[in-house]
N, C-alpha and C positions, 0 to 999 in steps of 0.2 A: 348817586345823582345821575351820572351819565348812564346810558343804556346800551347794551350790546345784544345783537341778535345775529345768528349765522345759520346757514342751511346748506346741506349737501344731500342730494338724492335724485329722485326722478321727476319732481315737480318743477314748475317755473319758479326760480329762486326769488325774483323780484316781488312776486305777490306775497310770498311768505315773509320776506324781509320788511316790506312796507306794513303789513298787518302786525308783525311783531313790534315794530317801532311805534305804531299807533297804540298798542297795548302798554308800552313803556312810557307814554307821554306823562303819566301822573308823577313820574319820578322827578320831573323838572328838567328843562333843557332850553337851549337858545338856538341850536342849529342841528341839522341832521344830514346823513349821507349814507350811500350804499356803494359797494363795489361788487359787480357781478362778473363771474368768470365764464365766458361763453366760447363758442368755436373760434371767434376771431380775436380772442384776448379778453382783457378786462375793461369793462365800461364802468367808470366812476362818475357819480352824480352827487353833488353836495349843494346844500341850500341853507341860508340863514332863515330862521323863523320856525314855523310849525312843520310837522310831518306832511300836512296837506300841501305846503309850499314845495317840499321836496317831490311829492307825488306829481304835482303839476309840471315840474321841470323834467320829469323822466321822458325818455323817448317812447313813442307809442308801442314800439316793439323792442323789447330788451330780452334777447335770448340768453340762456344760461341756467344751469341747474346747481350752481355753487355760488355762494356769495356771503358777504358780511355787511352788517349795517350798524349804525350808531346814532344815538342822540347825545349831543354834547352840552355840558354845563361848564362854562368857561372857567378855566384856572390859569392857563398860560395863553395870554393874548385875548383880545376882545373878540366877540362874536363876529365871524366873517366866513366867507366861503373858503378862503385859504386856510383858516384855522380849523374848519370843520373836518371831521373824520369821514371816511378812512384816509390815512396818510400813506404816501408811497415813496419809494426811493427814486432817484433821478431817472433811471431807466424804466420806471413804472413796471417793475417785475414783482416787487414785494408790496403788499397792501396790508395795513395794520389798523385795527380799532383797539382802543385802550380806555379802560376806566382806571382812575387812581392818579397818583402824582409821582413822577420820577424826580427824586430829590436832587440827583446829580446831573440833571438835564443840562444845566448851563455849561458845565465842564465838557459834557459830551458834545454839545453843539459847537463849542469853541474848537474842540479837537477836530470835528468834521470840517468846519470852515477852514481850519489851518491846512487840512489835506485837500482843499480845493472843492469841497462839496458846497453847492449853492442851495441853501435852505430857503424854502418858499413859505414857511409859516413861522409863527412865534411859539409853537407848541413844544412840549416835551416829547410828545409821541412821534413826531417826524424823525427825531434822532433814532428811535428804535427801528423804524423801517430801514434807514440807511445802514445801521449797524448790522442788521440781519443780512442785507444785500451784500455787504462788504466782508462778511465773516470768512469766506473762502471754504466753508464746509461743503461736503459732498451732498448733503441732503438738508431739507428744511428743518427737520427736528434738531439736528446738531447745530444748525445756524441759529435757531431760536435759543437753544440751551447756552451757547457761547455768549449770546447777547445778554441773556438774563444774568449771567455771572458778572456783567459789568454794570447792571442797574442797581441803584439804591432807591428804595421807596416802595410804593404800593402799586399793584397793577392787576388787572384782568386783561388779558390780551387774546385776540383772535387774529390769525395771520393766514393769508393765502399767497400762493406763489405761482406765477404763470408757467414755471418750469415743472411744477408738481400739481397739476390741475385736479388730481383725484383726492385732495385732502385739505383740511383746515387744521392748523396746529394752534393749540390754545395753551395758556399758562395762567396761573393764579398766585398772587402773593398779597394778601390783605384786602382784596376786593372780590366780591362774590362772583362765581361763575359756575354754571351748571351745563350738563349735556342732556338733551332730550333724545330718547331712544324711540325710533319709529320702525316701521316695516320697510326695510331697505332704504331708509333715509335717517339722517341724524340732524339734530338741532343744537345750536349753541345759544346761550342767553345768560344775561346777568340776573334775570328774575323769571320765575316760573310763569308769570302772567304772559310773557312773550311767546310761550310755546304750548300753553295748556289747551289751546284749541286743536292742537295736532297730536299731542301725546300726554299721557299721565305718568310715563316712566322716565325718571330722571336720575342722574348721577351727579353728586356734588364733588367738585374739586376742593381739596384742602390746600393750604399754603405750601408752596414749594413743589406743587405737582403740575405736570403738563399732560397733554393728551393729543394724539393724532386721531382725527375724526374723519372717517370715510363713509360712503353711503352704506356700507355693510356693517359698520360698527365702530369701535374705538379701541385704542390701546393707550393705557395710562402709564406714565413713568415719572420718576423723580427727576426734577430739573438739575440737581447737582451731579448725580452719578449715573443717570439713565437707567437706574434699576426699575424693573417692572413693578407696577402697583396694581394689585388685584382689587377691583371694585365691581359691584353689580348694581343694577338699577333698582330703585325703590318707587313705590306708587304714591303719588301725591293726591290728597283728598280735596281737590279744588275742581269745581265745575266751571266751564266757560260762562254759564248763566250767572255765576257769582260775580262776574266782572261786568255785567250788563247794567245799564242805568234803569231799565224797567220803566215804570210809570212816574218816576221822580224827576224833578227838574235839574237836580244836581246830585252828584255822588255824596256830597256832604250831608244833604238832607236825607238821602237814602240810608246812609250809615247811622245817622241819628235815629231814624225810625226803626232800624234793625235791632237796636239795643235790647228791648225786652226779650225778643226771641233768642238773640245770641247769648244773653246772660242766662236764660233758662238752660241753654245747651252747656254753658260753662259750669254751672252749678250742679248739673245732673250727675249723681253718683258721688259727689264730693262732700255732701253734708251728712254727718253721722249723728242722727237724732238720739240714738240710744246713749251714746257717750258724750253728746253735746260738743263735738269737735269736727274737724275737717279731715277728710281722707286725702292725703297728698303723697301717694306712693311714689310719684315721680321725683320727689325730693331726694330719695335714696338716703333718708335719715330716719333712724328709729327713735323712739322716745328717749332712750339713754343718750344718743348723740345730740338730740335737740336740747336736752337739759344741760349739756356741757357748755353751751355757748353763753358767754357773759355780755356780749355786745352784738349788735347788728349794724352793719354798714351797707347802705343802699347806693348803687352807682347807676346813673342814667344821664341822659342829655335832653334838654328842652322840656317838653311836656312829661317825658318819662321821669325826669328829675323831680318835677313838681309832684307827680304821683308818688315818687319815692319819699318826699317829705310827708305826704299824707300817710304813706305806709309806715314811716317811722313813728308818727303820732299814734297810729293804731297799735303798733307793736309795744310801744311804751305803756299805753293805757291798758291793753288786754294781757300782755305777757309780763309786764313790769321788767323789761330788759332795756338798758340804755340803747337807744337807736338814733341814727341820724342819716341823712342823705347828703350826697356830695356830687357835683357835676363830674361825670366820668372823664370829661375832657381835661380836668385839672388834676385828677387823682394821680395818674402815673408820673406826671411831671414834677410833683413835689416830693418824690422819693418816699412814699408813704410807709409807715410802720404797719406791717401786716402781722396781725396777732393770731396765734393758733386757736384761741378761744373766741374768736369773732366769726360770725356768719356773714359772709359777703353776698349781696344779692345784686345781680346785674339785670336791669330792666330795659327792654327795647321792643317796640312793636315789630319791626322788621327782622330783628335778630342779626342785622348786618351793620348797625351803627358803628362806624370805625372806632371812634373814641372809646365807646363802651367795650368793644371787642378787645382793644389794646389794654384796657383796664383789667379785663378778665385775665388776660395773659400775664399781667403784672402780679395779680394776686396768686395765680397758679405758680409762677416762677418763684415766689417767696413762700410757697408751701401753705397758702391759705385755703380755706374751704369756701367755694363760691358756687351758688346756684343761680338759676335764671328765671325771670318772668318774661317770656317771649311769645309772640303770636304765630311765628312761621316755623312749622315743623321742618327740621333738617337745616335750619339756618346756621350761620357760623357760630353765633353765641350759643345756640342750642346744642351744638356739637362740642363746644369747648368746655361748658360747665359740667359739674359732676352730677347734677340733677336739676329739677326745676318744676315750674308750674306753667303748662301751656295755657295761653289765654283763651284759645278757641273763639276768638272774635270773628273769624272768617276774614276774607280779603277786605282790605281797606284801601280804596283807590284815591279818595280825596287827600290832598296834601295836608289839610287841617285834620288831624286825628281827633276822632270823637269816641266811637265805640271802643277802640283799643284802649284809650285812656280810662274809660269807665271799667273795662275789664282789668286793667292794671290795678285800679283802686280796689276792686273786688278781690283780685288775687292777693293783694296785701292783707285784706281783711281775713281771708282764709289762712294765710300764713300766720298772722297774729293770733288767730283762734287756735291753730294747732300748737304754736309755741306756748300760748297761755295755758292750755289744758294739760300740758305735761309739767306745768309749774303750779301756780297758785290761783288760776282762774277757776272759780267754783263751777260746779255743774249747773247751778242756777243761772249764773251769768253766761255760761257757755250756751245754755238753752235759749237764753234771750238773744244772743248774737245769731245763732242758727236760725231762729224764727225771723229775725230782722233780715238776714241774707235771703231767705226764701221769699220774703215780701218784696224785695227790690225790683224784680222784673215787672210786676204788675204796677208798682208805684211809678216806675219810670215810664211805663206805658200811659199812665194817667197824666203825667206831666206833658208828654208829647201830644196826647189827644186833646187836652184842655189847657193850652199854653197861656190862657188869660190875655193880658195886654202886652205880650212880649213883642209883637210887631211895632206897636206904638212906642214902647220903650226903646227898641232898637233904632227907630227913626230919630228919636230924641238924641240918642248917643251918637249916631252917625253924623249929626250936624256939628258936633263939637270937634275942634282940632286936637283936643287932648282930654284924657279922663283918668280918673282913679278907680281902682278896684281895691276894696278893703275887706279884711276879715281878721279874726282874732283866734289864735290857738288852732282849733280844729278847722276853722273857716279860712285860715290864711293860705294853705296850699290851693284851696278852691279858688280863692281870689287871684292867686298867681296864674293858675291855669286859665281862668277867665280872661285876664289881661293878655296872656299869650295868644289865645284864640282870637281875641278881638283885633289885636295889632296884625296878626298874620293875614286875616281875611279882609278887614276893612281898611288897612293901611293907616289907621288912626293911632296916634301915640297913646298908649295905655300902660300905666304903671300900677303895680300892686304894692300895698303897704299893710303892715299890721295896723289895725285900728288904733291900738295903743300908742303907735309911733306918730300919729298925725300931728300931735301937739309938739313934736320934736323936730319941726321944720316943714314938712309937707303942707301943713295947714295954711301956711303963708300963700300957697298957690290957689287956694279955694276961691272961686268967684262964680258969678252967673254963667260964665263961659266954660267952667270946668266942672262937669257933672261927675258924680261918684256912683259906682255900683257897689252896694254894701251887702255882704254875706252875713246874714243875721239869723243863726239857728236859735231855736227855742231851747236854750240850755242854761247852765249855771252862770254864763257870762252875758246873758241877755241885757241886763241893766247896764253893764259896761258898754256894750255895743250901742245901745240907745243913746248913751251919753255922747258917744262919738258922732252920732247923727245930729244931735242937738248942735254940736260945735260947727258942723258943716252947714246946717240950715241957717245958723246965725250969721253966716258969712255969704248967704245968698246962693249957695251951691245946690243945684238940682240933684236929687237922690233917686236912684232906682234900687229898691230893696228886694232881696231874695230871702224869703223867710218861711216859717211854718204857719199852719192855720192857728188862728186865735191871737197872733201877735199883732198888736196895734202900733202902727208906725206912722203917725200923722205927719211926720217930717218928710216922708217920701212922696215924691211926685207920682211915681208908679211903684206899686207893690206886686211882686210876683210870688205866688205861694206854692210850695211843694208839700207833699204829704210828710207826716212825721214818722220817722223810724226810730231806731235806738240812737242815742246821742253820738255814739262812736261812728255810726254809719250815715248819719244825716249829711255830712259833707259830700257824699257821693250823689245824693239826690239834689243837693243845692247846686251841683256842678251842671246839671242838665240844662237849666235855663240859660247859663252862660254860653253854651253851645248854640242855642237858638238865637240869643242876642247877637252873637257874631255873624251867624248866617243871615239873619234878616237885615242887619246893618249893611252888610256887603251887598245884599240884594237891592236895598234901597238906593245904594250908590252905583249900581250897575256894574259891579266888578266881576272879574273872573274868579268865582268862588272856589272851584276845585283845584285851580292851578295858580295860586298867588305868585306875584313877581318875586324874583330873587330867592325863592324857596324851592326845596325839593323834598320828596317823600322820604327817601332812604339816603341818609347822609353817609356815604361810604368813602369819603376822603376827609382828611383833617382840615 
């Protein structure tokens, strides 16, 4: 959630730091700051609010070719200038930016106060700056290493020292951090988007690693024993243009519109029409290995969890293997039984979701087989798992995930197809699914290009203080994701229920003030779903229905129609109007669509 950027080289540091922080705004934050090391020492500027507020507070001339910057998402202490990063020791020699949470910060702060240190913030990070300054080490690297040995928790750290102006020392444990390699200049960032305008060569730090970064390069070493770690840069396939808004009014709308082309890219080379299966070489599982699994467990958080539920349904239907999804945030805390014949699947857009990464480590620690569905090449989860499916959705800037979610759903369809075809899924059914997957990009394009009455429906829903999303079996994960997207962007209370569960309590809340969005695929449960709509209409509840052509739903006030695909794949298409509903509802309310309050794109702390 917080963002880190650092620079050392021949350019003016402040320009690169501000630009990098601007590119990190999508992650979510409440304050920002920079510290620039120049000829006369370090100049630190911090501000509550947006990066533009920080930029307005900067001196007109801020010399210096080394610096660190940060966007903060409050964990310890309310948003304030004093709590904003970078933090410094009393003498203002050491300056630190930090992502993560130091679990033993309270004890460290009490110890420092007992030694006479006057703390000026409520944060866990300030303690780190004081500990580095008080370490007594001869060099900055050893001072950082000694301090890390005292920290419990997660961190990505970047440190500058006025006594060592030629370097930035960085460290990572549980929170992402990368180095960008330039021509006689180096960059530090928590996310590639902060440095992609300057370099495409990056080095990923792993947990327990530190690095000394100078203008001429870097030296990486182990935090525990100072042992050298050999790593070379890799090339990232992201263009700065991918992060531009273009002709769209919001990134969310841009990313919704990109789905047809991004799905074409994802499916390219992955559909085997001859054998009616999916080519998923990245799983590193041959047919014999896939046949050994007797169960599939999917782990994700938020929308990724809901897509995992959709994936579990696909796997059970196509591969006939028991499958279920569980919030990754709950998984490791319940001391789970990790079975050798279970395939575990971690799903995350960013590949940096902390709870999911910890769940991956728990499965690995207990000897389980875990693969990933992730969007970001080289991310933490991508490196931790034994194989996986890259989503190839491209950069996603809006906090409200749209195209990555659709790619997750399609990724699970590919996985289900591959698992099914090494078992009992016939070539006839496999061919049917392959044909359906090939049709998805064009069908999604049709929904986006001809959205029907979606704007009118969105305005109707935006006027309600609370609403239901309902679906049944295949439609329920779509309903859950629809409710999630609506509450994220419109700030309206939205809850998803199985249509079959309405009569077991929720029906009591139906009224003219409580509209319902109903996911109604044209499948074997159509009559059952129509029955639920009758119950809602009888109580005066307005209904926005999302369905397939030819389905007559007179109970609905607004009906949105999507093309028909195969029954197993229809939920993917039915999800697209829910993205548009959330977008246009927020638009009608005049809200900040790409950066909703209290939310962040990449949740890298627990």
